[in-house]
N, C-alpha and C positions, 0 to 999 in steps of 0.2 A: 504493500500500500504506500510506503514511503520510498521515494526514489532519489532523494537529494538531501544532503545535510542542511541545505538552505530552506527546506520545507518546514519552516519554523517562524515564529514571530520575531521581528527585528529587535524588540527590546531585550530578548534573550541574548542576542549577540552583543548588543551595547553593554548590557550588564555583565556578561561574561568577561569582556575586556576590562571593565572597571574592577571586577573581583580579582582578576589576575594582577592588576596593578596595585590594589590596596590590601587584599586579604588572601594572599596565595596559600596560606596554611589553614584557612578555615574549612570546616566540614559542615555538611548540612544533611538534614533528613526531611523528606517530603512525603505526603500521604494523599491518597485519593479520598475525597469526601463526597459521598453519594447523597447530595441534598434532596434529590427527587425520590429517594428510596426506591430506585428502579430495581426490579427483579431480573437478574441476569440469566439468560438461558444456559442450559447444560452445555459444557464445552467452551464457554466464553473465555475463561481464564487460560485454557490451553491454547486457544486461537490467538489470544493476545500475547502469550508467551512466545509463540512462533514468530509473530511480527516483530516483537522486541528483539529477539535473537537475530533476526535478519538485519536489524539496524546496525549491527557491528560491521557490515560491509560498506556502509555509507562513507564517502569521503568528499572533501571539497575538490572539485575539478579545477583545472587550470583556468578554464573560462569563467567559472564562478569566482575564483580568486581575483582575476582581472576586473571583473564587474565590481567587486567590493572596493578594490583599489581606486577605481575611477569614480564610483558613486559616493563612497564614504571616506573621504580623505582624512577624517579624524580617527579612523582605525589605522594605527601605525603598522609598519612592516613587520615588527616583531610579533604583534598579535595575529596578523594574517598568516605568517609562517606557522604559528602555533595552530591556528584553525586548519591549515592545510594538512597538518599532521594529526589532527584530532580524530579519534575513533570512539564511537559509543562503546561502553563496556556493559553488556547486558547483565553481568553479575551484580551491578549496582541496583538492579530492579528486582524486587521480590513480589511475585504475584500468587495469590491464593484465592481459591473459590470454594466456599462452603455452601452447598445448596445453591440458592439464588443470590447469595451475598458475595461481593467481590472486594478483595483487599489488594491494594497496590502501594508499595512503599519503595522509595528511592533513597539511597544513602551512600555518601562518599565525599570526596573533596568538593567544596562548593563550586569551584571553577569548572568542574566536570559535570556534576549533577544538575547544574542550572539549566542545561539544555534539554532535559528530559520532559519537563512539564507539558509544553505545548504539543509536541508530536504525540505524546502518550494520550492526551485528551482527544486529539484528532483521531487516533486509532480506536480509542474506546467508543467514540461517537459513531464512526463509520462501521465498526464491527457490530455495534448495537442494532443498527438497521439491517445489516447484511445477514446476521445470524437469525434474525426474526423474519427474514424473507421480505423485507420492505425494499423495493427497488424503484428506479426511475425509468419511465417509459420515454419513447421519443416525443410523445405529446407533452409529457411532464417537462422534458428538457426545453421544448419551445416555450412552455408556460413560464419556466424559470427565467429565461431570457426576457420574455415580455414583461414580467413583474419587475425585474431589475431595471429594464429600460424606463418603465413608468415611474419608478421611484427616483432614479437619478435625474430624469427630465423634470420632475416636480421640484427637486432640490435646485436644479439649475435655474429654473424660472425664478426662484426666490434669491438667486445670487449667492447660494451657500457653498461652502467647501466641505466635501464629504470624503472621508477615508474609509476603507474596508478593513474591519478588525475581526473577521470571523473564522480564523483557523481552528480555534479550540473546540467549537461545537458544530463544525460543518457537517452536512449530510454525507459528503464524500469529497475526495480531492477533485474528481471530475466535475461535480457541481460547483465547487469553489473556483476552479479554473474557468468554467463557463461564465460565472458571475463576474469575475474580474475582467474577462474579455469584453463582456457587455458594458461594464462600467467604463472601461477604456474607450470603447467605440462610441457610446452615446453620451458620456459624461462631459466631454469637453473640459472647460476650465473648472467645472464644479467638482470633478474627481481629482483629489489631491494625491492619491496613492493607496497602497495596501500595506498592512502590517506583515504580510507573508513575503519573505525575502525572495523565495524562488519565483513566485508569481509576479513580483515587482520586476525581477530580471526578465522573465519570459514575456511580459506585456509592455515593457518599456515605461514603467511608472516609478514613482519614488517609494522607497521603503520607509514606512512611518513607525516611529516608536522611540521611547527614551528609557524609562525604568518602570518597575512594577512594585507591588507592595513588599515583596521579599527584601528589596534593597533597604527599606526602612525597618522592616521587622528584624533583620539581622542587626542593624545598628541599635535597636532597642535592647537586644540581648547583649551586645558587646559593650555598649556605652551607657545603658540605662535609658529609661523612657523619657526623662526630661531632656536629654541631649540628642535623642535619636533623630528627630527631624532636622535640626540644625547641622549636625555632623554628616548626615546622609546627603544633604544639599551641598555642604562644603566639599565633601569628597567627590561628589559628582562634578562640581566646578573644577576641582583640581585635575581631574582626568580629561575633561572635554573642553575646558577653557572657553566657554561661551557657545559651543555647539550643543545640539540636543537639549534645548532650553525650555522644555515643558515639564513642570514639576507635578507629581502626583500628590494629592492633598489629604486623602482620607484614611491613611494607615492607622493613625491613632486619633481619629476624628478631625474634621476640618477646623474646628475651634482650636485644638492644640496645634495644628499645623500653622495657622495664621499667627499664633503667638510667637512662633519661630521665624516666620517669613517676614523679616524686617526689611528696611529700605534697601539694604545691600542686596539681599536675595531677590526682592521684588524688582529691582532694576536689572540684575544680572540675568534673570530668567525671562523668557519671552512671554510666559503665561503659565497657566495651571490646568490640570485635568480633573474633571468631575467624574466620579465613578460610583457614587452611592448617595442616597438621600434625595430630597426634592431639588430638582435642578434650578427652579426659579429662586428658591431660598438661597441656594448656593451662589447663583449669579449675583443676587442682591448683596450678599455678604462680601463677595469678591470685589465688586465695584466699590463698596463702602471702604474696604480695606485699602485698595489703591488710592482712593481719594484721601483717606486719613494720612497716607504717606506722601501726599503731594504729587502723585503720579497720575497722569491722564489715563483712565481705563481704556480709552480707544487706542492707546499705543500697545495694549496687551491683548492676549487671546485666551479664551477658555475653550478647551477641548472637552466636549461632552461625549461620554462613552458608556452610559449606563442604560442597557436594555432599550435602545432607541427604536422608535417606530416613526413613520412619517407624521403621525398626529402629534407625538411628543416633540419632534423636531420643530414643527410649526409653532407650538406653544412657546418653546424656548426662543425661537427666532423673533416672535412678536415682542417678547420681553426685552431681549438684548439689543435689538436693532438700534443703532445710533448711540448706544451706551457703552458697549465693550465689544472687542473683536470676538468672533466665535467660529468654531469649526466643529465637525462632528465625526466621531469614529463609530461606525455601525457594524456590528458583527453578525449575530445569529439571524437578524432580520434580513440580511442579504444571503448568507450561505446556508441557511436551513429554513427557508420559507417555501416549503413544497407541499404543505397541507398535512404534515405529520408533526407531532409534538416533539420539540427539541429536548435533549437531555438537560437536566438541572444538576450539574456536577462541577466540581473544581478539583484542582490539585494545588495544595498549599505547602509551603515550608512549615514544618511543625516544630522542629528543634534545630538548634545551631550549636556548633562547638568552635568558638573563636580560638585563635592561637593561644596556647597556654592555659586554657580553661576547660572545664568539663561541659557536658551537654546541658543546654538550657532550653526550656520551652520558649518558642516565639509566639507572639500574639498579634492579631489585627483587630482594632477597635473601629469597626465601620461606623459611618453615619447612620446606618440602619442596624440597630443592635442585634437583630436576628441573623445578620451576616458576620457577627463577631466569630473569629476562629482562634482556637488555641486552648491551652490548659486553663480550666476554670479558675484555679488559684492564681495563676499568673495574670489572667484577665482582671481579676479583682485587685491584684497588686498594682497593675498598670493604671486602673481607674483611680486608685487611692493616690498614687504618685502624681497623676495628672489632674487631681482634684475634680473628679467627675462624679463622686458619690457612688452609691452601690446599685443604681438602677441599670 
């Protein structure tokens, strides 16, 4: 199912480079979280094991390396040489199935295990449909292209910038490829790129992404919750020196993030990404934060990326127009909108072992409390340290 090392989201590559530069001795443990309580069919774990084992043969081709050199000049030659020699190690992934329940755990050096999350989710999603006999007909393929065209043309009419973020819960690679092809063909200036590096290369569009929650979650374990946001931002700036300037806000709630996002960071970063909670409340708080710092919000951008639909995008556009820059990262609504229910699942870092320390649970305190992840005692400690109360 996976044919390229670059069939991954771009933020995994940018974070891997940063981890190598700043935390080469750190270890990490990730786990599959079945939020939708899906019942997996018999043989699913075995099929997934086979796909994971085959990933050991993937390597960066010379053409792919040249693409990254040309497209991403902030990825230095030492990193690209490392990536050219990188091979997935399937022994880092433990897969167990008990009845209809699936357990997937990844463990190893952080700079290696960081690449597993997105392709594993894509495999789980595609196998989920395949092993249950859910397929796409020629008529379905035409409908997928038509729906994609209608969506991107609607966004184009409103003058919006749209990126595709749907690798993790796609119906299949074939559907994903068809969607990006349609976006490229019909989107014009409205289509800003895709998070999937292989498809960005294949269709001649920009790879989109910066960092994810795990970057901040690790900093919370390594440096403490009070310092996590500011040091995560500082280390990102140290590595990328002004490139890749969109900051993720909600690892320890947006309120805690803005307490660390002072004038220095607000000026250094091009904008912020919204990933949970009410988007209008978030936009209002972001605009107010920039204004308090004496920064014109129209010089900054919010990337909205939380379960977006055309209706949700229109509501956000109406609020933000003329007040702050905006762009949108749309995932499942592009790559898994074929009339079947998409999976509700994530893979998250659950523990970290910074250099010279033991294993520590890591946590995420979402703006939506039901999306909090991590050890309950550590979540309670984080809330106490960040003065959030016990709710």
